[in-house]
C-alpha positions in Angstrom: 29.9 27.4 -22.4 27.6 25.9 -19.6 28.4 27.4 -16.0 27.1 24.1 -14.5 29.7 21.9 -12.8 29.7 18.6 -10.8 31.8 17.7 -7.9 30.7 14.0 -8.0 32.8 12.2 -10.4 34.5 12.1 -14.1 36.3 9.8 -16.1 38.8 9.6 -19.0 40.5 7.2 -20.9 42.6 5.7 -18.0 41.0 6.9 -14.9 37.9 7.4 -12.9 37.7 10.2 -10.3 34.9 10.5 -7.5 34.9 13.5 -5.5 38.6 14.2 -5.9 39.5 10.5 -5.1 40.8 8.1 -7.6 38.5 5.1 -7.9 41.0 2.4 -8.3 43.9 3.5 -6.0 42.0 5.1 -3.2 38.6 3.5 -3.0 38.3 0.1 -4.5 38.9 -2.4 -1.8 40.0 0.2 0.7 36.2 2.1 1.3 33.2 0.1 2.2 29.8 0.3 0.7 28.4 2.3 3.6 31.5 4.5 3.9 31.0 5.3 0.2 27.2 6.1 0.6 28.1 8.6 3.1 31.0 10.0 1.0 28.8 10.6 -2.1 26.0 12.2 0.1 27.9 14.3 2.4 31.1 15.1 0.3 33.3 13.8 3.1 34.5 10.8 4.5 32.8 9.4 7.3 34.4 8.4 10.8 34.3 4.8 12.0 31.4 5.8 14.3 29.4 7.4 11.3 29.8 4.2 9.2 28.8 2.3 12.3 25.2 4.4 12.7 24.5 4.6 9.0 25.1 1.1 8.8 22.8 0.2 11.2 20.1 2.4 9.6 20.6 0.7 6.3 20.0 -2.9 8.0 17.1 -1.9 9.7 15.2 -0.7 6.9 16.3 -3.3 4.2 13.6 -5.9 5.2 10.1 -5.8 6.7 8.3 -8.9 5.2 5.0 -8.8 3.1 4.9 -5.0 2.7 3.4 -3.0 0.0 7.1 -2.4 -1.7 7.8 -6.2 -1.4 4.2 -7.2 -3.2 4.5 -4.5 -5.9 8.0 -5.7 -6.6 7.0 -9.5 -6.8 3.8 -8.6 -9.1 5.7 -6.1 -11.4 8.6 -9.0 -11.7 5.7 -11.7 -12.4 5.2 -9.8 -15.6 8.8 -9.1 -16.5 10.6 -12.1 -15.0 13.6 -11.5 -17.3 14.2 -8.1 -16.0 14.8 -7.8 -12.1 15.3 -4.4 -12.1 11.6 -3.7 -13.5 10.4 -5.3 -10.0 12.9 -3.5 -8.0 12.0 -0.1 -9.2 8.3 -0.6 -8.9 8.6 -1.8 -5.4 10.9 1.5 -4.6 8.0 3.7 -6.3 6.2 3.0 -3.2 8.5 4.5 -0.6 7.0 7.8 0.4 5.3 9.6 2.9 3.4 6.8 4.0 5.8 3.8 3.8 9.5 3.6 4.7 10.3 7.5 3.4 8.8 9.1 6.6 12.4 9.9 8.1 12.4 13.0 5.8 9.6 14.8 7.2 10.6 13.7 10.8 13.8 14.7 10.1 12.7 18.4 8.8 10.8 18.7 12.8 13.7 17.8 14.3 16.1 19.9 12.4 13.9 22.8 12.9 13.6 22.3 16.6 17.0 21.4 17.5 18.0 25.2 17.8 14.8 26.5 19.6 15.2 28.3 22.8 12.2 26.4 24.5 12.2 22.8 22.9 9.2 21.8 25.0 7.1 24.6 23.6 8.4 23.7 20.1 7.3 20.0 20.8 3.8 21.1 22.1 3.4 23.5 19.0 4.3 20.6 16.6 2.0 18.1 18.0 -0.8 20.3 18.3 -0.5 21.6 14.8 -0.6 17.9 13.6 -3.6 17.1 15.7 -5.6 20.1 14.3 -4.9 19.5 10.8 -5.6 15.4 11.7 -2.3 14.6 10.5 0.0 11.7 11.4 3.3 12.8 13.1 5.9 11.4 10.8 8.1 9.3 12.6 5.4 8.0 15.3 2.9 4.8 15.1 3.1 1.6 13.7 0.2 -0.8 12.3 2.2 -4.1 13.8 4.6 -3.0 16.6 2.6 -2.1 19.6 3.1 -0.7 22.0 6.5 -0.3 21.0 8.6 -0.9 17.7 11.5 -3.2 18.9 13.9 -1.1 16.4 14.4 2.2 18.1 15.9 1.1 21.3 18.5 -0.9 19.4 19.4 2.1 17.2 19.5 4.6 20.0 22.0 2.1 22.1 24.2 1.9 18.7 24.2 5.7 18.5 25.2 5.7 22.1 28.0 3.0 21.7 29.0 5.1 18.9 29.2 8.5 20.7 26.9 9.6 18.3 23.7 10.0 20.4 22.7 13.7 21.1 20.6 16.6 20.6 18.3 15.3 17.6 17.7 11.9 19.7 16.9 13.8 22.8 14.5 16.0 21.0 12.7 13.1 19.4 12.0 11.6 23.0 10.7 14.8 24.2 8.6 14.9 21.1 7.5 11.5 21.8 6.4 12.4 25.5 4.3 15.2 24.4 2.4 13.3 21.6 1.6 10.7 24.4 0.4 13.5 26.6 -1.8 15.1 24.0 -3.1 11.8 22.8 -4.0 10.5 25.9 -2.2 7.1 25.0 1.1 5.9 24.0 2.2 6.2 20.4 5.8 4.4 19.6 8.6 6.1 18.1 8.7 3.8 14.8 12.2 2.7 12.9 11.8 5.9 10.5 11.7 8.4 13.2 14.4 6.8 15.1 16.5 6.9 11.9 15.8 10.6 11.2 17.4 11.2 14.6 20.3 9.2 13.9 21.0 10.6 10.4 21.0 13.9 11.6 23.2 13.2 14.5 25.9 12.0 12.0 25.6 15.0 10.0 23.1 13.8 7.1 20.4 16.3 6.1 16.9 15.7 5.8 16.6 16.1 2.1 19.0 13.4 1.5 17.2 10.5 4.0 14.5 9.2 1.8 17.7 8.2 -0.7 18.8 6.0 2.4 15.5 4.2 2.3 15.6 3.6 -1.3 19.1 2.5 -1.1 18.3 0.0 1.8 15.1 -1.2 0.6 16.3 -1.9 -2.9 18.6 -4.3 -1.5 15.4 -5.8 0.4 13.5 -5.9 -2.7 16.3 -8.1 -4.4 16.0 -10.7 -1.9 12.2 -10.8 -2.3 12.9 -11.2 -6.2 15.6 -13.9 -5.8 13.0 -15.7 -3.8 10.0 -15.2 -6.1 12.2 -16.7 -9.0 11.5 -20.0 -6.9 8.3 -19.3 -5.5 6.1 -17.7 -7.9 3.9 -16.5 -4.9 3.0 -13.2 -7.0 0.5 -16.0 -9.0 -0.8 -17.4 -5.7 -1.4 -13.4 -4.6 -3.1 -12.7 -7.8 -5.4 -16.0 -7.2 -6.0 -15.1 -3.8 -7.2 -11.6 -4.8 -9.5 -13.1 -7.2 -11.0 -15.6 -4.5 -11.2 -13.0 -1.7 -12.5 -10.0 -3.6 -15.6 -11.0 -5.4 -17.3 -9.1 -8.1 -20.7 -7.4 -7.4 -23.1 -5.8 -9.9 -22.9 -2.1 -9.6 -25.9 -0.6 -7.7 -28.2 1.5 -10.0 
């Protein structure tokens, strides 16, 4: 007999149980999608304020236009138009340390630093380490939104309204100030940096943060593929690539 157990769910002929709650009687029609995500990840029901913050994070990451994730999804869907899940899955494979999933790295930095006796020294050390290794500091910088990403201030305001603003957001802002000082120029806190702080404020650890990005972006990609059925933009993208990237004979 295996000693492996699960606390997530079980089912029998007449019922389905999710983390100790009856799906039909206790959850369906009573618990919203955002609350259910939190419940499954954290093992406890969120407060109304935690739902508000998580909901804002999910909405923030859902869509950003023509990005690698949406382009990949459209191109894959164009090849398998009868299977929407193929396009969504292909696009989600691009969620990682460069795109959409960087809140995990930022979250780990914030989680490690919030208990430090000297937060300023910790921020200096983190920034110096990343600069010495010529590594981008996760949660900072954006190729389009300059000088500032418009999303973090609104996210911080939502956290404040929900009384979920605290030490993680404060540490992120302290880290931002130190990064600007060391770089000699301003680098925006981006959406994933702000989301990392907010998720920590509502009790979600760094190791589940990328799943939040995947859940959110999956919904955004569904929208892209619904549009792709009508526009067939992927074919035009393919044509543009052929037109704009000419073939050249390799140099001997």
